[in-house]
C-alpha positions as CSV (number, residue, x, y, z in Angstrom):
1,M,63.2,207.2,101.9
2,M,64.7,209.9,104.2
3,K,63.6,207.9,107.3
4,R,65.4,204.8,106.0
5,I,68.6,206.8,105.4
6,F,68.4,208.4,108.9
7,A,67.7,205.0,110.5
8,S,70.7,203.5,108.6
9,S,73.0,206.3,109.7
10,Y,71.8,206.1,113.3
11,L,72.5,202.3,113.4
12,K,76.0,202.9,111.9
13,L,76.7,205.5,114.6
14,V,75.5,203.2,117.4
15,S,77.6,200.4,116.0
16,K,80.7,202.6,116.0
17,L,80.0,203.7,119.6
18,V,79.6,200.1,120.8
19,I,82.9,199.1,119.1
20,A,84.7,202.1,120.7
21,L,83.3,201.2,124.1
22,A,84.4,197.5,123.7
23,I,87.9,198.7,122.8
24,A,88.0,201.0,125.9
25,I,86.9,198.2,128.2
26,S,89.5,195.9,126.7
27,L,92.3,198.4,127.3
28,L,91.1,199.0,130.8
29,S,91.1,195.3,131.5
30,A,94.6,195.0,130.1
31,L,95.9,197.8,132.2
32,T,94.4,196.2,135.3
33,A,95.8,192.8,134.5
34,Y,99.3,194.3,134.2
35,A,99.1,196.5,137.4
36,A,101.5,195.5,140.1
37,Q,100.1,192.8,142.5
38,P,101.4,191.6,145.9
39,V,103.0,188.2,145.6
40,K,104.6,187.7,149.0
41,I,104.3,189.3,152.5
42,T,107.2,188.9,154.9
43,P,107.2,189.9,158.6
44,K,110.2,192.1,159.5
45,T,110.2,193.9,162.9
46,E,108.0,194.9,165.8
47,S,108.4,198.5,166.9
48,M,106.9,201.2,169.1
49,S,105.8,204.6,168.0
50,A,106.8,207.8,169.9
51,S,103.4,207.8,171.5
52,G,103.9,204.2,172.8
53,E,101.7,202.4,170.2
54,A,103.0,199.0,169.2
55,Y,103.1,198.0,165.5
56,K,104.5,195.2,163.4
57,N,106.3,196.0,160.1
58,F,105.9,193.7,157.0
59,L,107.5,193.9,153.6
60,V,105.2,193.4,150.6
61,E,106.9,192.0,147.5
62,C,105.1,193.0,144.3
63,S,104.8,191.5,140.8
64,N,106.9,194.4,139.4
65,G,109.9,193.2,141.4
66,K,109.7,196.0,143.9
67,S,109.0,195.8,147.7
68,Y,107.0,198.2,149.9
69,P,106.4,198.4,153.7
70,I,103.1,198.1,155.5
71,D,102.5,198.2,159.3
72,F,99.9,196.4,161.4
73,W,98.9,198.6,164.3
74,I,98.2,196.2,167.1
75,Q,95.8,198.2,169.3
76,D,93.7,199.6,166.4
77,K,93.9,196.4,164.3
78,K,94.6,198.4,161.2
79,W,97.0,197.7,158.3
80,C,98.7,200.9,157.1
81,L,101.3,201.9,154.5
82,G,104.3,201.7,156.6
83,Y,107.8,202.0,158.2
84,G,106.1,203.7,161.1
85,T,104.3,206.1,158.8
86,G,101.2,206.5,161.0
87,K,97.6,205.9,160.1
88,D,96.9,208.1,157.1
89,L,96.2,205.3,154.7
90,C,94.9,202.2,156.5
91,W,92.6,199.3,155.8
92,P,91.1,196.5,158.1
93,K,92.5,193.7,155.9
94,Q,96.1,192.9,155.2
95,A,95.3,192.0,151.5
96,K,93.9,195.4,150.8
97,A,96.9,197.2,152.4
98,A,99.3,195.0,150.4
99,K,97.5,195.8,147.1
100,Q,97.6,199.5,147.9
101,A,101.3,199.2,148.8
102,C,102.0,197.9,145.3
103,D,100.2,201.0,143.8
104,A,102.6,203.9,144.2
105,V,101.4,206.8,146.4
106,L,103.0,210.1,147.5
107,A,105.0,210.0,150.7
108,I,106.2,213.0,152.7
109,V,109.5,211.9,154.3
110,V,111.9,212.9,157.0
111,H,115.1,211.4,158.5
112,P,114.4,208.3,160.7
113,Q,115.7,210.0,163.7
114,N,113.4,213.0,163.3
115,T,111.0,213.1,166.2
116,T,108.0,214.3,164.1
117,M,105.6,211.4,163.8
118,Q,102.7,213.0,161.9
119,I,102.0,216.2,160.0
120,T,99.0,217.7,158.3
121,Q,98.7,218.4,154.5
122,A,98.1,222.1,155.2
123,M,101.3,222.3,157.3
124,V,103.4,220.5,154.6
125,K,102.0,223.0,152.0
126,D,103.0,225.9,154.1
127,I,106.4,224.5,154.7
128,F,107.1,224.1,151.0
129,L,105.7,227.6,150.3
130,G,107.9,229.2,152.8
131,N,105.2,230.1,155.3
132,I,106.3,227.8,158.1
133,K,110.0,227.4,159.3
134,T,109.7,224.7,161.9
135,F,108.3,221.2,162.5
136,P,105.3,220.9,164.9
137,D,107.7,220.3,167.8
138,G,109.7,223.4,167.1
139,Q,112.6,221.9,165.2
140,Q,114.0,223.8,162.3
141,V,112.6,222.4,159.0
142,K,114.4,222.6,155.6
143,P,112.1,221.6,152.6
144,V,113.8,219.9,149.6
145,E,111.8,219.3,146.4
146,L,112.4,216.9,143.6
147,K,113.3,218.5,140.3
148,E,110.7,219.0,137.6
149,N,109.4,216.3,135.3
150,S,109.0,213.6,138.0
151,K,105.8,211.8,138.7
152,A,106.2,212.4,142.4
153,R,106.6,216.2,141.9
154,T,103.5,216.3,139.6
155,K,101.5,214.5,142.3
156,F,102.9,216.7,145.0
157,L,101.9,219.9,143.2
158,E,98.5,218.6,142.4
159,K,97.6,217.0,145.8
160,L,99.3,219.4,148.2
161,V,100.5,222.7,146.7
162,G,97.5,223.2,144.4
163,K,99.7,225.1,141.8
164,S,101.0,224.3,138.4
165,E,104.7,224.6,137.6
166,T,104.1,228.0,136.0
167,Q,102.1,229.2,139.0
168,L,104.7,228.0,141.4
169,R,107.5,229.8,139.5
170,A,105.4,233.0,139.5
171,Y,104.7,232.6,143.2
172,W,108.4,232.4,144.1
173,A,109.4,235.2,141.6
174,R,107.0,237.4,143.6
175,R,108.4,236.3,146.9
176,I,112.0,236.8,145.8
177,F,111.2,240.3,144.4
178,Q,109.7,241.3,147.7
179,G,112.7,240.0,149.6
180,D,110.5,237.4,151.3
181,G,112.3,234.1,151.0
182,A,113.5,231.7,148.4
183,P,112.3,228.4,146.9
184,P,113.3,225.1,148.5
185,K,116.5,223.4,147.3
186,A,115.9,220.6,144.7
187,A,117.2,217.1,144.7
188,E,117.9,215.3,141.4
189,D,115.9,212.3,142.4
190,S,114.8,210.3,145.4
191,A,118.3,208.8,145.9
192,H,119.8,212.3,146.0
193,L,117.1,213.4,148.5
194,K,118.0,210.4,150.7
195,N,121.7,211.4,150.6
196,M,120.9,215.0,151.5
197,M,118.6,213.8,154.3
198,N,121.3,211.5,155.7
199,S,123.6,214.6,156.1
200,D,120.9,216.9,157.5
201,K,118.1,215.6,159.8
202,S,116.1,218.8,159.5
203,I,115.2,218.1,155.9
204,I,111.6,217.2,154.8
205,G,111.0,216.0,151.3
206,F,108.6,213.9,149.2
207,M,108.9,210.9,147.0
208,S,106.9,208.0,145.5
209,S,106.2,205.2,147.9
210,E,108.1,202.9,145.6
211,S,111.3,204.7,146.7
212,L,110.7,204.2,150.5
213,D,113.3,202.3,152.5
214,E,114.9,202.3,155.9
215,S,116.9,205.4,155.2
216,V,113.8,207.6,155.4
217,R,110.6,207.7,157.4
218,A,107.2,208.7,155.9
219,I,105.1,211.0,158.1
220,L,102.3,211.5,155.7
221,V,101.1,209.4,152.7
222,M,98.4,210.2,150.1
223,D,96.9,208.2,147.4
């Protein structure tokens, strides 16, 4: 009798787990179906990097109505997230790069006339934590953050700084108390950051790749 009750309970539990798994798979499929997809790729310009490498810029139009840049680096035959960004996130096929372009990533940006072409994650972290005051070529650097409660800021803290908002506030409170610097200025949003950067070419900032346009140049991108 007890064995039958146990077997019945076990079968009910398995049945519930199977139903829950099926629901989870269905939700995942729905999310995938509604993810932004590339619908059109248009060639834009052909340019030369500061190191003399030729690349072609393309604009990817996505199903969410937004457009993002990708570059084809001629010598390396690589497709990379673009506007002369460099070769941090690249793929051998255009289709893969276009798909990734429609998925928002974090971009570290400078003014288009800034001569810095690439930068390391460690260096960006030190700049925003007040430990480095210049770009790699010796130019003065002024970090500008996005205000709290933005997806780009959350990704920035997670991917680069390695601190929560609470930890970051405590870090700067300690530095200020010691008379050792102040936190970066904060922009209201990516549009505000672009306006600030237009007036000051020494600014470095971050934004989601969906906000990239010709007014800024990405020097580091991360998925």
